[in-house]
DSSP file (Angstrom, degrees, kcal/mol; ACC not computed):
  #  RESIDUE AA STRUCTURE BP1 BP2  ACC     N-H-->O    O-->H-N    N-H-->O    O-->H-N    TCO  KAPPA ALPHA  PHI   PSI    X-CA   Y-CA   Z-CA
    1    1 A M              0   0    0      0, 0.0     2,-0.3     0, 0.0     0, 0.0   0.000 360.0 360.0 360.0 134.6    4.4  -35.3  -34.8
    2    2 A V        -     0   0    0      1,-0.1     2,-0.3     0, 0.0     0, 0.0  -0.609 360.0-124.3 -80.0 132.1    8.1  -35.2  -35.2
    3    3 A K        -     0   0    0     -2,-0.3    -1,-0.1     1,-0.1     2,-0.0  -0.599  31.0-111.6 -77.7 134.9    9.8  -32.4  -33.2
    4    4 A S        -     0   0    0     -2,-0.3    -1,-0.1     1,-0.1     0, 0.0  -0.337   8.3-143.8 -67.6 143.9   12.0  -30.2  -35.4
    5    5 A K  S    S+     0   0    0      1,-0.3    -1,-0.1     2,-0.1    -2,-0.0   0.748 101.7  36.6 -74.5 -25.3   15.7  -30.3  -35.0
    6    6 A Y     >  +     0   0    0      1,-0.1     4,-2.1     2,-0.1    -1,-0.3  -0.667  67.5 166.4-128.8  75.1   15.8  -26.5  -35.7
    7    7 A P  H  > S+     0   0    0      0, 0.0     4,-1.9     0, 0.0    -1,-0.1   0.827  77.4  52.5 -64.0 -32.7   12.7  -25.0  -34.1
    8    8 A E  H  > S+     0   0    0      2,-0.2     4,-1.9     1,-0.2     5,-0.1   0.903 109.1  49.1 -71.8 -39.5   13.9  -21.4  -34.4
    9    9 A L  H  > S+     0   0    0      1,-0.2     4,-2.7     2,-0.2     5,-0.2   0.904 109.4  54.0 -62.1 -40.5   14.6  -21.8  -38.2
   10   10 A D  H  X S+     0   0    0     -4,-2.1     4,-2.8     1,-0.2    -2,-0.2   0.904 106.0  52.1 -59.9 -41.3   11.1  -23.3  -38.5
   11   11 A K  H  X S+     0   0    0     -4,-1.9     4,-2.1     2,-0.2    -1,-0.2   0.902 111.1  47.6 -61.8 -40.2    9.6  -20.2  -36.8
   12   12 A I  H  X S+     0   0    0     -4,-1.9     4,-2.2     2,-0.2    -2,-0.2   0.929 113.8  46.0 -67.1 -45.0   11.4  -17.9  -39.3
   13   13 A L  H  X S+     0   0    0     -4,-2.7     4,-2.5     2,-0.2    -2,-0.2   0.868 110.8  53.6 -66.5 -36.1   10.3  -20.0  -42.3
   14   14 A K  H  X S+     0   0    0     -4,-2.8     4,-2.8    -5,-0.2    -1,-0.2   0.915 109.6  48.2 -63.1 -42.2    6.7  -20.1  -41.0
   15   15 A E  H  X S+     0   0    0     -4,-2.1     4,-1.7     2,-0.2    -2,-0.2   0.910 110.9  50.9 -63.4 -41.8    6.7  -16.3  -40.7
   16   16 A M  H  < S+     0   0    0     -4,-2.2     4,-0.5     1,-0.2    -2,-0.2   0.913 113.0  46.2 -61.0 -43.0    8.2  -16.1  -44.3
   17   17 A C  H >X>S+     0   0    0     -4,-2.5     5,-2.5     1,-0.2     3,-1.6   0.918 107.8  56.3 -65.6 -44.0    5.4  -18.4  -45.5
   18   18 A K  H ><5S+     0   0    0     -4,-2.8     3,-0.8     1,-0.3    -1,-0.2   0.855  99.8  60.6 -56.5 -36.5    2.7  -16.5  -43.6
   19   19 A R  T 3<5S+     0   0    0     -4,-1.7    -1,-0.3     1,-0.2    -2,-0.2   0.677 114.1  33.8 -70.2 -17.0    3.6  -13.3  -45.4
   20   20 A V  T <45S-     0   0    0     -3,-1.6    -1,-0.2    -4,-0.5    -2,-0.2   0.290 115.4-106.2-118.5   7.9    2.9  -14.8  -48.9
   21   21 A G  T <<5 +     0   0    0     -3,-0.8     2,-0.2    -4,-0.6    -3,-0.2   0.741  69.4 149.0  76.0  22.8    0.0  -17.0  -47.9
   22   22 A A      < -     0   0    0     -5,-2.5     2,-0.8    -6,-0.2    -1,-0.2  -0.616  50.9-122.9 -90.2 150.2    2.0  -20.2  -48.2
   23   23 A N    >>  -     0   0    0     -2,-0.2     3,-1.7     1,-0.2     4,-0.6  -0.838  15.9-154.0 -93.0 110.6    1.4  -23.4  -46.1
   24   24 A F  G >4 S+     0   0    0     -2,-0.8     3,-1.0     1,-0.3    -1,-0.2   0.842  92.6  55.1 -51.5 -40.0    4.7  -24.1  -44.3
   25   25 A K  G 34 S+     0   0    0      1,-0.2    -1,-0.3    -3,-0.1    -2,-0.0   0.682 105.1  53.2 -72.5 -17.9    3.8  -27.8  -44.1
   26   26 A E  G <4 S+     0   0    0     -3,-1.7     2,-0.5     2,-0.0    -1,-0.2   0.499  88.7  92.3 -96.0  -4.3    3.3  -28.2  -47.8
   27   27 A I    <<  -     0   0    0     -3,-1.0     2,-1.2    -4,-0.6     3,-0.1  -0.791  66.7-144.6 -98.0 130.1    6.6  -26.8  -48.9
   28   28 A D    >   -     0   0    0     -2,-0.5     3,-1.8     1,-0.2     6,-0.2  -0.763  16.1-174.6 -90.6  94.0    9.6  -29.1  -49.5
   29   29 A F  T 3  S+     0   0    0     -2,-1.2    81,-1.6     1,-0.3    -1,-0.2   0.552  80.8  60.9 -70.0  -6.5   12.4  -26.8  -48.3
   30   30 A K  T 3  S+     0   0    0     79,-0.2    -1,-0.3    -3,-0.1    -2,-0.1   0.540  83.9 103.7 -93.5  -8.6   14.9  -29.5  -49.5
   31   31 A G  S X  S-     0   0    0     -3,-1.8     3,-0.7     1,-0.1    79,-0.2  -0.289  81.7-116.6 -71.6 159.8   13.8  -29.2  -53.1
   32   32 A P  T 3  S+     0   0    0      0, 0.0    -1,-0.1     0, 0.0     3,-0.1   0.721 106.8  24.5 -72.8 -21.9   15.9  -27.3  -55.7
   33   33 A D  T >  S+     0   0    0      1,-0.1     3,-1.7     2,-0.1     4,-0.3  -0.004  73.2 127.8-135.5  33.3   13.3  -24.6  -56.5
   34   34 A W  G X  S+     0   0    0     -3,-0.7     3,-1.3     1,-0.3     4,-0.2   0.828  72.1  62.6 -59.7 -32.6   11.0  -24.3  -53.4
   35   35 A Y  G 3  S+     0   0    0      1,-0.3    56,-1.4    -4,-0.2     3,-0.4   0.597  94.1  63.1 -71.5 -11.9   11.6  -20.5  -53.3
   36   36 A T  G <  S+     0   0    0     -3,-1.7    -1,-0.3     1,-0.2    -2,-0.2   0.543  80.4  82.0 -89.1  -7.1   10.1  -20.0  -56.7
   37   37 A Q  S <  S+     0   0    0     -3,-1.3     2,-0.3    -4,-0.3    -1,-0.2   0.762 103.0  21.8 -69.5 -24.1    6.6  -21.2  -55.6
   38   38 A Y        -     0   0    0     -3,-0.4    53,-1.2    -4,-0.2     2,-0.3  -0.910  68.4-159.8-137.5 163.5    5.8  -17.8  -54.2
   39   39 A S  E     -a   91   0A   0     -2,-0.3     2,-0.3    51,-0.2    53,-0.2  -0.950   3.0-167.7-141.3 163.2    6.9  -14.2  -54.6
   40   40 A W  E     -a   92   0A   0     51,-1.9    53,-1.8    -2,-0.3    54,-0.3  -0.955  27.2-102.5-145.0 164.9    6.8  -11.0  -52.8
   41   41 A T     >  -     0   0    0     -2,-0.3     4,-2.5    51,-0.2     5,-0.2  -0.362  37.5-106.8 -81.7 167.1    7.5   -7.3  -53.4
   42   42 A E  H  > S+     0   0    0      1,-0.2     4,-2.5     2,-0.2     5,-0.2   0.870 123.2  53.4 -60.5 -35.5   10.6   -5.5  -52.3
   43   43 A E  H  > S+     0   0    0      2,-0.2     4,-2.3     1,-0.2    -1,-0.2   0.906 108.8  47.9 -66.9 -41.3    8.5   -3.8  -49.6
   44   44 A E  H  > S+     0   0    0      2,-0.2     4,-2.3     1,-0.2    -2,-0.2   0.898 112.5  49.5 -65.5 -39.7    7.3   -7.2  -48.3
   45   45 A Q  H  X S+     0   0    0     -4,-2.5     4,-2.8     2,-0.2    -2,-0.2   0.927 110.9  49.2 -64.0 -44.4   10.8   -8.6  -48.3
   46   46 A E  H  X S+     0   0    0     -4,-2.5     4,-2.4     2,-0.2    -2,-0.2   0.891 110.0  51.5 -63.0 -39.3   12.1   -5.5  -46.4
   47   47 A D  H  X S+     0   0    0     -4,-2.3     4,-2.1     2,-0.2    -1,-0.2   0.913 111.3  47.6 -63.4 -42.7    9.3   -5.8  -43.9
   48   48 A F  H  X S+     0   0    0     -4,-2.3     4,-3.0     2,-0.2    -2,-0.2   0.922 110.0  52.8 -62.8 -44.1   10.2   -9.5  -43.4
   49   49 A Q  H  X S+     0   0    0     -4,-2.8     4,-2.7     1,-0.2    -2,-0.2   0.913 108.6  49.9 -59.2 -43.3   13.9   -8.6  -43.0
   50   50 A N  H  X S+     0   0    0     -4,-2.4     4,-2.2     2,-0.2    -1,-0.2   0.905 111.7  49.0 -61.5 -41.2   13.0   -6.0  -40.3
   51   51 A W  H  X S+     0   0    0     -4,-2.1     4,-2.6     2,-0.2    -2,-0.2   0.940 112.7  47.2 -61.9 -46.9   11.0   -8.6  -38.5
   52   52 A M  H  X S+     0   0    0     -4,-3.0     4,-2.7     2,-0.2     5,-0.3   0.875 109.8  53.1 -66.2 -37.8   13.8  -11.2  -38.7
   53   53 A I  H  X S+     0   0    0     -4,-2.7     4,-2.6    -5,-0.2    -1,-0.2   0.949 113.1  43.6 -60.2 -49.1   16.4   -8.7  -37.5
   54   54 A D  H  X S+     0   0    0     -4,-2.2     4,-2.2     2,-0.2    -2,-0.2   0.898 112.9  53.3 -62.7 -40.5   14.3   -7.9  -34.5
   55   55 A Y  H  X S+     0   0    0     -4,-2.6     4,-0.5     1,-0.2    -2,-0.2   0.939 114.2  40.2 -61.8 -48.4   13.6  -11.6  -33.9
   56   56 A L  H >< S+     0   0    0     -4,-2.7     3,-0.7     1,-0.2     7,-0.3   0.896 114.3  53.1 -68.2 -40.1   17.2  -12.6  -33.9
   57   57 A Y  H 3< S+     0   0    0     -4,-2.6    -1,-0.2    -5,-0.3    -2,-0.2   0.875 117.7  36.5 -63.1 -37.5   18.3   -9.5  -31.9
   58   58 A N  H 3< S+     0   0    0     -4,-2.2     2,-0.5    -5,-0.2    -1,-0.2   0.364 108.3  69.9 -98.6   4.3   15.8  -10.2  -29.1
   59   59 A N    <X  -     0   0    0     -3,-0.7     4,-2.2    -4,-0.5     5,-0.2  -0.879  52.0-174.8-131.1 100.9   16.0  -14.0  -29.1
   60   60 A V  H  > S+     0   0    0     -2,-0.5     4,-2.5     1,-0.2     5,-0.2   0.853  87.8  56.2 -63.8 -35.3   19.1  -15.6  -27.8
   61   61 A K  H  > S+     0   0    0      2,-0.2     4,-1.8     1,-0.2    -1,-0.2   0.916 108.6  47.5 -62.1 -42.0   17.8  -19.1  -28.7
   62   62 A A  H  > S+     0   0    0      2,-0.2     4,-2.8     1,-0.2     5,-0.4   0.922 111.8  49.5 -66.1 -43.4   17.3  -18.1  -32.3
   63   63 A R  H  X S+     0   0    0     -4,-2.2     4,-2.3    -7,-0.3    -2,-0.2   0.923 110.8  50.4 -60.9 -43.1   20.8  -16.5  -32.5
   64   64 A N  H  < S+     0   0    0     -4,-2.5    53,-0.4     1,-0.2    -1,-0.2   0.850 116.7  40.9 -64.1 -34.1   22.4  -19.6  -31.0
   65   65 A E  H  < S+     0   0    0     -4,-1.8    54,-0.3    -5,-0.2    52,-0.2   0.876 124.9  32.5 -81.5 -38.5   20.6  -21.8  -33.6
   66   66 A I  H  < S+     0   0    0     -4,-2.8     2,-0.3    -5,-0.2    -3,-0.2   0.849 106.3  69.0 -90.7 -37.9   20.9  -19.7  -36.7
   67   67 A M     <  -     0   0    0     -4,-2.3    51,-1.0    -5,-0.4    50,-0.3  -0.651  61.7-149.7 -94.8 138.9   24.2  -17.9  -36.3
   68   68 A E  S    S+     0   0    0     -2,-0.3    -1,-0.1     1,-0.3    48,-0.1   0.899 105.8  26.6 -66.5 -40.5   27.7  -19.5  -36.5
   69   69 A H  S    S-     0   0    0     46,-0.1     2,-1.8     2,-0.1    -1,-0.3  -0.838  89.9-152.3-121.5  90.2   28.9  -16.8  -34.1
   70   70 A P        +     0   0    0      0, 0.0     2,-0.3     0, 0.0    -6,-0.1  -0.418  30.8 158.7 -74.1  84.2   25.8  -15.8  -32.1
   71   71 A V        -     0   0    0     -2,-1.8     2,-1.5     2,-0.1    -2,-0.1  -0.807  47.4-126.5-105.1 147.7   26.4  -12.2  -31.1
   72   72 A K        +     0   0    0     -2,-0.3     2,-0.4     4,-0.1   -15,-0.1  -0.627  62.8 133.2 -90.9  77.3   23.8   -9.6  -30.2
   73   73 A N     >  -     0   0    0     -2,-1.5     4,-2.7     1,-0.1     5,-0.3  -0.973  49.4-152.4-134.2 114.8   25.0   -7.1  -32.7
   74   74 A K  H  > S+     0   0    0     -2,-0.4     4,-2.5     1,-0.2     5,-0.2   0.858  95.9  52.1 -58.0 -39.7   22.5   -5.3  -35.0
   75   75 A Q  H  > S+     0   0    0      2,-0.2     4,-1.8     1,-0.2    -1,-0.2   0.922 112.8  43.5 -65.8 -44.2   25.0   -4.7  -37.8
   76   76 A I  H  > S+     0   0    0      2,-0.2     4,-2.4     1,-0.2    -2,-0.2   0.914 115.1  49.4 -67.1 -43.1   26.1   -8.4  -38.0
   77   77 A I  H  X S+     0   0    0     -4,-2.7     4,-2.6     1,-0.2     5,-0.2   0.899 108.5  53.8 -63.2 -40.7   22.5   -9.6  -37.7
   78   78 A T  H  X S+     0   0    0     -4,-2.5     4,-2.0    -5,-0.3    -1,-0.2   0.907 109.7  47.5 -61.3 -42.4   21.4   -7.2  -40.4
   79   79 A K  H  X S+     0   0    0     -4,-1.8     4,-2.3     2,-0.2    -2,-0.2   0.925 111.6  50.6 -63.7 -44.4   24.1   -8.6  -42.8
   80   80 A L  H  X S+     0   0    0     -4,-2.4     4,-2.6     1,-0.2    -2,-0.2   0.918 110.3  49.0 -60.1 -44.0   23.1  -12.2  -41.9
   81   81 A V  H  X S+     0   0    0     -4,-2.6     4,-2.5     2,-0.2     5,-0.2   0.873 108.7  54.2 -65.5 -36.7   19.4  -11.4  -42.6
   82   82 A G  H  X S+     0   0    0     -4,-2.0     4,-1.9    -5,-0.2    -1,-0.2   0.929 111.6  44.1 -61.0 -45.3   20.3   -9.8  -46.0
   83   83 A W  H  X S+     0   0    0     -4,-2.3     4,-2.6     2,-0.2     5,-0.3   0.891 111.1  55.5 -65.8 -39.2   22.2  -13.0  -47.0
   84   84 A F  H  X S+     0   0    0     -4,-2.6     4,-3.3     1,-0.2     5,-0.4   0.948 112.1  41.2 -58.9 -50.0   19.4  -15.2  -45.7
   85   85 A T  H  X S+     0   0    0     -4,-2.5     4,-1.3     3,-0.2    -1,-0.2   0.831 113.6  54.1 -72.0 -29.7   16.8  -13.4  -47.9
   86   86 A L  H  < S+     0   0    0     -4,-1.9    -1,-0.2    -5,-0.2    -2,-0.2   0.933 122.1  28.7 -65.4 -44.7   19.1  -13.2  -50.9
   87   87 A D  H  < S+     0   0    0     -4,-2.6    21,-1.2    -5,-0.1    -2,-0.2   0.821 139.7  17.7 -85.8 -33.0   19.8  -17.0  -50.8
   88   88 A F  H  < S+     0   0    0     -4,-3.3    -3,-0.2    -5,-0.3    -2,-0.2   0.394  93.9 108.0-126.7   1.6   16.5  -18.3  -49.3
   89   89 A G  S  < S-     0   0    0     -4,-1.3     3,-0.1    -5,-0.4   -54,-0.0  -0.294  77.9 -85.5 -76.9 167.0   13.9  -15.6  -49.6
   90   90 A W        -     0   0    0      1,-0.1   -51,-0.2   -74,-0.1   -54,-0.2  -0.250  56.1 -89.0 -63.5 158.8   11.0  -15.8  -52.1
   91   91 A K  E     -a   39   0A   0    -56,-1.4   -51,-1.9   -53,-1.2     2,-0.2  -0.390  47.1-111.7 -67.8 151.0   11.6  -14.6  -55.6
   92   92 A L  E     -a   40   0A   0    -53,-0.2   -51,-0.2     1,-0.1    -1,-0.1  -0.575   8.8-132.9 -84.6 147.7   10.9  -10.9  -56.1
   93   93 A N  S    S+     0   0    0    -53,-1.8   -52,-0.1    -2,-0.2    -1,-0.1   0.745  96.2  38.0 -68.2 -23.3    8.0   -9.7  -58.2
   94   94 A T  S    S-     0   0    0    -54,-0.3    -2,-0.1     1,-0.1   -54,-0.1  -0.907 101.8 -91.0-125.2 154.6   10.4   -7.3  -59.9
   95   95 A P        -     0   0    0      0, 0.0     3,-0.4     0, 0.0     8,-0.1  -0.245  34.1-120.4 -59.8 153.7   14.1   -7.7  -60.9
   96   96 A I  S    S+     0   0    0      6,-0.4     2,-0.6     1,-0.3     7,-0.1   0.916 109.2  27.6 -61.3 -44.2   16.6   -6.7  -58.3
   97   97 A N  S  >>S-     0   0    0      5,-0.4     4,-1.6     1,-0.1     5,-1.2  -0.865  70.1-178.6-121.9  95.5   18.1   -4.1  -60.7
   98   98 A S  T  45S+     0   0    0     -2,-0.6    -1,-0.1    -3,-0.4    -2,-0.1   0.721  77.0  65.4 -70.7 -19.8   15.4   -3.0  -63.1
   99   99 A E  T  45S+     0   0    0      1,-0.2    -1,-0.2    -4,-0.1    -2,-0.0   0.915 116.6  25.8 -67.0 -41.7   17.8   -0.7  -65.0
  100  100 A C  T  45S-     0   0    0     -3,-0.5    -2,-0.2     2,-0.0    -1,-0.2   0.590 101.9-128.1 -97.6 -10.4   19.9   -3.5  -66.3
  101  101 A G  T  <5 -     0   0    0     -4,-1.6    -3,-0.2     1,-0.2    -2,-0.1   0.773  42.2-179.7  70.1  24.8   17.2   -6.2  -66.1
  102  102 A C      < -     0   0    0     -5,-1.2    -5,-0.4     1,-0.1    -6,-0.4  -0.242  28.1-109.8 -61.2 145.0   19.5   -8.4  -64.2
  103  103 A A        -     0   0    0      1,-0.1    -1,-0.1    -8,-0.1     3,-0.1  -0.274  42.0 -86.3 -70.9 161.4   18.1  -11.8  -63.1
  104  104 A E        -     0   0    0      1,-0.1    -1,-0.1   -12,-0.1     3,-0.1  -0.217  59.0 -81.1 -64.8 160.2   17.3  -12.6  -59.6
  105  105 A S        -     0   0    0      1,-0.1     2,-0.2    -3,-0.1    -1,-0.1  -0.075  52.7 -86.6 -61.6 161.3   20.0  -13.9  -57.3
  106  106 A R        -     0   0    0     -3,-0.1     2,-0.3     1,-0.0    -1,-0.1  -0.471  48.4-162.4 -65.9 136.9   21.2  -17.5  -57.2
  107  107 A K        -     0   0    0     -2,-0.2   -19,-0.1    -3,-0.1   -20,-0.1  -0.867   7.7-171.2-122.8 158.5   19.1  -19.5  -54.8
  108  108 A A        -     0   0    0    -21,-1.2   -77,-0.1    -2,-0.3   -73,-0.1  -0.961  32.9 -90.9-144.4 158.7   19.8  -22.9  -53.2
  109  109 A P        -     0   0    0      0, 0.0   -79,-0.2     0, 0.0   -80,-0.1  -0.369  60.6 -87.5 -65.1 154.0   17.9  -25.5  -51.2
  110  110 A L        -     0   0    0    -81,-1.6     4,-0.1   -79,-0.2   -22,-0.0  -0.451  46.3-131.8 -64.2 128.4   18.3  -25.0  -47.4
  111  111 A P        -     0   0    0      0, 0.0     3,-0.3     0, 0.0    -1,-0.1  -0.267  25.6-102.2 -74.0 169.2   21.5  -26.7  -46.2
  112  112 A K  S    S+     0   0    0      1,-0.3     2,-0.5    -2,-0.0    -2,-0.1   0.890 116.1  27.5 -61.0 -39.0   21.4  -29.0  -43.1
  113  113 A R  S    S-     0   0    0      3,-0.1     2,-0.7     4,-0.0    -1,-0.3  -0.947  78.0-163.4-127.5 111.7   22.9  -26.2  -41.1
  114  114 A L  S    S-     0   0    0     -2,-0.5     3,-0.1    -3,-0.3    -4,-0.0  -0.838  76.3 -29.7 -99.0 114.2   22.2  -22.7  -42.2
  115  115 A F  S    S+     0   0    0     -2,-0.7     3,-0.2     1,-0.2    -1,-0.2   0.724 111.6 134.8  53.7  21.1   24.6  -20.1  -40.8
  116  116 A M        +     0   0    0    -49,-0.2   -48,-0.3     1,-0.2    -1,-0.2  -0.385   8.0 109.9 -99.4 175.0   24.7  -22.4  -37.8
  117  117 A G  S    S+     0   0    0    -53,-0.4   -49,-0.2   -50,-0.3    -1,-0.2   0.019  70.5  76.7 147.0 -24.6   27.5  -23.7  -35.7
  118  118 A G  S    S+     0   0    0    -51,-1.0   -53,-0.2    -3,-0.2   -50,-0.1   0.680  80.0  88.1 -82.7 -17.8   26.8  -22.0  -32.5
  119  119 A G              0   0    0    -54,-0.3   -54,-0.1   -52,-0.1   -58,-0.0  -0.216 360.0 360.0 -77.2 170.6   23.9  -24.3  -31.6
  120  120 A K              0   0    0     -2,-0.0    -1,-0.1     0, 0.0   -55,-0.1   0.436 360.0 360.0 -94.8 360.0   24.3  -27.5  -29.7
């Protein structure tokens, strides 16, 4: 088995997959629409975000791997997690703004280094 170059990112993606019943090993995270294969509710997304905020806040290895400037600051980590789920989270079961019927946010394949730069 090949060891991951980004083990902390893998832990975060595995947790994201677990929450929707997805098999982490079967998803091609480099594909253009991998995030559309599953969906979650706003409540499930918020629960995941809370988990990821706590995970990054309490795990220096994860901060060093994921964050460009790995600081232990709840406000900065919360913003980063918001951007992470906006760009790389599962699609929502309901539109983001149901009043206007706006489409879900733009999503992209995971880049080689996501919010990274602080890692070695």
